[in-house]
TITOR-228760 format. One record per residue (C-alpha): residue number from 1; chain; x, y, z; residue in one letter. Coordinates in steps of 0.05 Angstrom, whole numbers. Layout:
TITOR-228760
R num cadena      x      y      z residuo
R NUM      A      X      Y      Z       a
...
//
This chain:
TITOR-228760
R num cadena      x      y      z residuo
R   1      A    166     19   -310       m
R   2      A    182    -19   -253       s
R   3      A    180     21   -187       k
R   4      A    239     62   -172       q
R   5      A    277     57   -100       r
R   6      A    323     98    -72       l
R   7      A    365    108    -13       a
R   8      A    379    186     24       y
R   9      A    436    196     64       l
R  10      A    427    265    102       v
R  11      A    476    283    153       s
R  12      A    426    299    208       r
R  13      A    353    281    195       y
R  14      A    301    296    228       p
R  15      A    323    372    235       a
R  16      A    292    433    239       i
R  17      A    334    456    196       s
R  18      A    322    412    138       h
R  19      A    242    400    147       t
R  20      A    248    415     75       f
R  21      A    283    338     58       i
R  22      A    232    312    101       l
R  23      A    176    336     58       r
R  24      A    216    317     -7       e
R  25      A    221    247     16       v
R  26      A    140    245     35       l
R  27      A    129    281    -27       g
R  28      A    171    229    -70       l
R  29      A    137    170    -40       r
R  30      A     69    197    -54       k
R  31      A     89    195   -132       l
R  32      A    106    123   -117       g
R  33      A    184    124   -108       i
R  34      A    199     84    -47       e
R  35      A    257    117     -5       i
R  36      A    294     88     47       e
R  37      A    330    143     92       v
R  38      A    402    134    129       a
R  39      A    428    190    170       s
R  40      A    493    196    196       i
R  41      A    469    230    265       n
R  42      A    407    223    310       s
R  43      A    352    271    307       p
R  44      A    360    339    332       d
R  45      A    312    339    390       r
R  46      A    293    282    438       p
R  47      A    225    241    408       t
R  48      A    183    274    445       e
R  49      A    193    339    418       k
R  50      A    190    320    347       l
R  51      A    129    331    307       t
R  52      A     86    266    285       a
R  53      A    111    266    217       d
R  54      A    184    266    246       e
R  55      A    173    217    291       k
R  56      A    148    169    238       a
R  57      A    209    179    199       e
R  58      A    253    178    253       a
R  59      A    228    104    276       a
R  60      A    244     83    201       r
R  61      A    309    118    192       t
R  62      A    373     78    193       f
R  63      A    425    120    244       f
R  64      A    494    106    226       v
R  65      A    529    133    290       k
R  66      A    479    107    336       a
R  67      A    490     35    308       a
R  68      A    559     43    340       g
R  69      A    616     -5    343       l
R  70      A    566    -70    347       g
R  71      A    539    -42    278       g
R  72      A    600    -22    247       a
R  73      A    643    -91    258       l
R  74      A    590   -135    221       p
R  75      A    580    -90    171       a
R  76      A    657    -82    145       h
R  77      A    666   -168    161       l
R  78      A    611   -174    114       a
R  79      A    641   -125     64       a
R  80      A    707   -152     68       l
R  81      A    684   -223     55       t
R  82      A    642   -202      0       r
R  83      A    686   -158    -39       q
R  84      A    753   -152    -11       p
R  85      A    786   -125    -70       a
R  86      A    745    -64    -69       s
R  87      A    739    -63      5       y
R  88      A    814    -46      2       f
R  89      A    807     -6    -58       r
R  90      A    753     38    -20       a
R  91      A    802     36     47       l
R  92      A    863     62      4       g
R  93      A    815    122    -32       f
R  94      A    790    140     41       s
R  95      A    862    151     66       l
R  96      A    889    182      3       g
R  97      A    839    243     15       l
R  98      A    873    259     73       g
R  99      A    936    275     35       g
R 100      A    996    286     80       a
R 101      A    946    314    133       d
R 102      A    941    268    193       l
R 103      A    875    296    220       r
R 104      A    845    289    152       r
R 105      A    877    222    144       i
R 106      A    835    203    211       v
R 107      A    771    241    184       y
R 108      A    779    197    119       g
R 109      A    783    134    159       l
R 110      A    726    149    202       l
R 111      A    676    163    137       y
R 112      A    701     93    111       f
R 113      A    676     60    171       v
R 114      A    605    103    163       e
R 115      A    615     90     88       a
R 116      A    615     10    105       g
R 117      A    557     11    152       m
R 118      A    509     55     95       v
R 119      A    530      3     41       g
R 120      A    514    -58     79       e
R 121      A    442    -23    100       w
R 122      A    436     -9     27       m
R 123      A    452    -84      5       r
R 124      A    398   -107     60       e
R 125      A    347    -58     36       k
R 126      A    357    -77    -30       g
R 127      A    376    -13    -59       v
R 128      A    431      6   -108       t
R 129      A    426     80   -116       h
R 130      A    445    134    -57       l
R 131      A    422    204    -64       h
R 132      A    462    254    -13       v
R 133      A    435    322      5       h
R 134      A    485    375     13       f
R 135      A    565    366    -17       a
R 136      A    586    363     52       t
R 137      A    614    303    102       p
R 138      A    558    253     87       a
R 139      A    576    263     12       a
R 140      A    640    242     22       t
R 141      A    612    181     57       v
R 142      A    568    169      2       g
R 143      A    628    173    -48       m
R 144      A    672    122     -7       i
R 145      A    601     84    -11       v
R 146      A    613     80    -91       t
R 147      A    686     58    -82       k
R 148      A    665      0    -39       m
R 149      A    604    -29    -64       y
R 150      A    573    -29   -141       p
R 151      A    527     27   -116       y
R 152      A    513     97   -158       t
R 153      A    505    157   -125       m
R 154      A    477    230   -136       s
R 155      A    472    299   -100       i
R 156      A    431    352    -86       t
R 157      A    480    411    -79       v
R 158      A    453    474    -41       h
R 159      A    519    515    -25       g
R 160      A    552    563    -18       p
R 161      A    598    525     34       d
R 162      A    625    479    -15       e
R 163      A    638    525    -61       f
R 164      A    689    568    -15       y
R 165      A    732    510     -6       d
R 166      A    734    469    -63       v
R 167      A    789    418    -51       p
R 168      A    768    414     27       g
R 169      A    706    386     12       y
R 170      A    733    339    -50       y
R 171      A    679    372    -92       l
R 172      A    718    350   -166       p
R 173      A    716    275   -132       q
R 174      A    646    280   -117       k
R 175      A    622    311   -179       i
R 176      A    662    255   -220       e
R 177      A    635    193   -173       a
R 178      A    564    222   -182       s
R 179      A    518    195   -242       k
R 180      A    471    263   -229       l
R 181      A    480    332   -189       l
R 182      A    419    366   -165       c
R 183      A    430    442   -163       a
R 184      A    379    487   -124       i
R 185      A    391    542   -161       s
R 186      A    421    572   -228       n
R 187      A    473    602   -182       y
R 188      A    496    524   -161       a
R 189      A    494    502   -223       r
R 190      A    542    556   -246       s
R 191      A    594    543   -191       q
R 192      A    587    467   -206       l
R 193      A    596    467   -282       i
R 194      A    654    523   -263       r
R 195      A    697    462   -235       i
R 196      A    682    412   -282       v
R 197      A    690    406   -357       p
R 198      A    637    408   -408       a
R 199      A    629    345   -423       s
R 200      A    601    329   -355       q
R 201      A    552    393   -349       w
R 202      A    492    350   -371       g
R 203      A    489    322   -313       k
R 204      A    482    385   -267       v
R 205      A    404    392   -271       v
R 206      A    371    449   -232       i
R 207      A    319    419   -182       t
R 208      A    284    473   -136       r
R 209      A    265    466    -74       l
R 210      A    194    491    -53       g
R 211      A    136    499     -1       v
R 212      A     68    473      5       d
R 213      A     22    539    -16       p
R 214      A    -32    507     15       d
R 215      A     -2    493     83       v
R 216      A     34    575     78       f
R 217      A    -34    605     59       s
R 218      A    -46    675     65       p
R 219      A    -65    698    134       r
R 220      A   -126    726    141       d
R 221      A   -144    799    143       a
R 222      A   -131    831    213       r
R 223      A   -107    898    245       p
R 224      A    -42    929    236       p
R 225      A      1    906    301       n
R 226      A     12    964    358       p
R 227      A     88    947    349       v
R 228      A    114    935    284       f
R 229      A    138    862    282       e
R 230      A    195    845    247       v
R 231      A    207    770    245       l
R 232      A    277    725    226       c
R 233      A    267    654    224       v
R 234      A    331    615    224       g
R 235      A    390    585    260       r
R 236      A    430    635    302       l
R 237      A    493    630    258       v
R 238      A    538    690    230       a
R 239      A    528    667    164       a
R 240      A    453    682    175       k
R 241      A    473    758    197       g
R 242      A    432    772    258       q
R 243      A    474    821    278       q
R 244      A    458    866    221       i
R 245      A    390    861    240       l
R 246      A    404    885    311       l
R 247      A    441    950    283       d
R 248      A    392    956    235       a
R 249      A    336    957    296       m
R 250      A    383   1022    335       v
R 251      A    379   1058    269       w
R 252      A    298   1045    266       l
R 253      A    294   1060    343       s
R 254      A    340   1131    338       a
R 255      A    288   1144    284       e
R 256      A    237   1144    341       g
R 257      A    198   1080    304       r
R 258      A    158   1034    345       s
R 259      A    184    966    320       v
R 260      A    202    899    351       c
R 261      A    244    849    326       l
R 262      A    236    765    336       r
R 263      A    281    716    330       h
R 264      A    257    644    317       v
R 265      A    311    596    313       g
R 266      A    370    570    358       d
R 267      A    451    563    345       g
R 268      A    519    572    373       p
R 269      A    507    652    365       d
R 270      A    450    657    409       r
R 271      A    491    681    474       a
R 272      A    527    731    426       a
R 273      A    469    765    399       l
R 274      A    433    762    466       e
R 275      A    488    807    497       a
R 276      A    500    853    440       r
R 277      A    418    868    436       a
R 278      A    427    885    508       k
R 279      A    491    922    502       e
R 280      A    455    961    441       l
R 281      A    398    979    497       g
R 282      A    346    944    451       l
R 283      A    315    910    509       g
R 284      A    253    883    500       s
R 285      A    246    909    431       s
R 286      A    288    840    410       v
R 287      A    255    772    432       i
R 288      A    287    705    425       f
R 289      A    238    648    420       e
R 290      A    289    590    409       g
R 291      A    278    529    352       a
R 292      A    203    517    337       v
R 293      A    176    459    311       n
R 294      A    145    461    238       q
R 295      A     75    456    281       d
R 296      A     80    518    304       r
R 297      A    122    559    264       i
R 298      A     67    585    223       r
R 299      A     40    622    279       g
R 300      A     95    671    283       f
R 301      A     85    682    206       y
R 302      A     17    701    224       q
R 303      A     37    757    270       s
R 304      A     86    784    235       a
R 305      A     88    849    190       d
R 306      A    158    839    151       v
R 307      A    203    778    146       f
R 308      A    277    799    146       a
R 309      A    334    756    128       l
R 310      A    399    788    124       p
R 311      A    450    727    108       s
R 312      A    523    731     85       f
R 313      A    517    663     58       a
R 314      A    457    623     30       e
R 315      A    430    574    -23       g
R 316      A    353    598    -32       i
R 317      A    328    599     43       p
R 318      A    263    556     41       v
R 319      A    235    605    101       v
R 320      A    235    658     56       l
R 321      A    191    617      1       m
R 322      A    143    603     70       e
R 323      A    139    680     84       a
R 324      A    123    696     15       m
R 325      A     76    642     10       a
R 326      A     37    673     69       m
R 327      A     38    741     34       e
R 328      A     82    772     82       i
R 329      A    131    823     51       p
R 330      A    198    800     56       v
R 331      A    264    840     65       v
R 332      A    330    803     56       t
R 333      A    405    802     21       t
R 334      A    423    809    -56       w
R 335      A    470    741    -49       i
R 336      A    478    672    -87       t
R 337      A    412    648   -113       g
R 338      A    371    694    -71       i
R 339      A    355    744   -133       p
R 340      A    326    681   -172       e
R 341      A    269    676   -119       l
R 342      A    259    752   -111       i
R 343      A    261    808   -162       r
R 344      A    273    874   -113       s
R 345      A    213    915   -113       g
R 346      A    168    863   -144       v
R 347      A    173    799   -102       d
R 348      A    209    828    -41       g
R 349      A    263    876    -22       l
R 350      A    333    866    -31       l
R 351      A    394    904      6       v
R 352      A    470    891      1       a
R 353      A    495    842     53       p
R 354      A    521    882    115       s
R 355      A    485    936    106       d
R 356      A    453    957    168       d
R 357      A    435   1024    146       k
R 358      A    406   1001     79       g
R 359      A    366    941    118       l
R 360      A    336    996    165       a
R 361      A    310   1039    107       g
R 362      A    279    977     68       a
R 363      A    241    963    133       i
R 364      A    226   1039    145       a
R 365      A    203   1035     80       q
R 366      A    153    980     90       l
R 367      A    134   1003    149       m
R 368      A    108   1076    114       d
R 369      A     82   1046     61       n
R 370      A     17    991     71       p
R 371      A      6    992     -6       e
R 372      A     71    970    -24       l
R 373      A     72    912     33       c
R 374      A      8    887     -4       a
R 375      A     31    885    -62       s
R 376      A    101    851    -46       l
R 377      A     62    799     -4       g
R 378      A     10    784    -67       k
R 379      A     70    779   -116       q
R 380      A    113    747    -69       g
R 381      A     60    688    -61       r
R 382      A     43    686   -135       r
R 383      A    120    673   -151       k
R 384      A    124    617   -104       v
R 385      A     63    583   -123       v
R 386      A     94    587   -199       e
R 387      A    163    575   -183       e
R 388      A    167    540   -121       y
R 389      A    109    503   -104       n
R 390      A    131    438    -68       l
R 391      A     83    399   -102       g
R 392      A    113    421   -179       k
R 393      A    185    412   -153       s
R 394      A    173    340   -123       v
R 395      A    147    322   -191       e
R 396      A    203    353   -233       h
R 397      A    250    319   -178       l
R 398      A    212    253   -194       a
R 399      A    222    264   -268       g
R 400      A    301    278   -259       v
R 401      A    314    221   -229       f
R 402      A    273    177   -267       r
R 403      A    310    202   -332       e
R 404      A    377    200   -300       h
R 405      A    376    145   -259       l
R 406      A    336     90   -298       s
//
């Protein structure tokens, strides 16, 4: 078999919240698949704040918006000269995505500009298949690329955002344009196949994400923390439900429990969450660490007693896999694909989304039962090693690519 070559298109790369994409790319390259990466946006941090792997990736990544007008004009001139008919078809398709909505028409034109730049970059790199993570605007750009150039496309679909606004994300058109759709969970696959006829179900394949259990290894034995520590890792956004975690802390404090909450991550809700913690009188029992690189994240896992993620909307969070691989008992919500990772009472504890009292009760249960903590920790790691192991996941994805894209 000749060596397989793919282009990856990501909205932002590298990015703290999308480290799993970087791990996937590096893993596929180790298996002999050549991956070229383009990113619509520049990295989410200055170069000096990137990890060594991120710096190396940033140095070889094509950043579309950063190329600016100086990159857009020659790319489109080349595309127009080389294939004028498909160029204008793609332009018409892009403008048509907006319907009668002027704002969406403008966005369609911007996506068309970016698609021309990505298509020419692919031509220069000699790759003819484009894989996109998330069926969001980057995938819209990818879809337009397939209209302008004789290239094919596939998408890894995470959900659930795309499923909330199927027409707005042009999901049926993206499914039609793709040779392959990689769903990270059965839940994601179910939402994709409900949209399309059964004749297209065969191109929707489950490819789970994973973590390296050798990197995220069990913690050394240590004495209990004098103050029970709850860790939450994730962007500070409404969908993560961190407000509910603050309310749960109030319940625990009212019971006289000695507990603290550590948030690792940043986002638009940080100021509001800090103000709410102060309003609730939680004071120094809630700590906001801000965004942390992967080379530091394991230190926070090491010191935690419990990992909590009270999300309202998720795919299957990789941070849950990381905590479970380190044998930290996890508490999270019974939503979307999470029950595929965690069986409540076996691999972790699941509570209803928005149930602050239920969340507090689950944390209190773990505070009172070290044996349950140990059992959930060990079984959680076993689940990750067996089903969400990065090495196995990447090997499976490589096999899927070879089968469907040959």
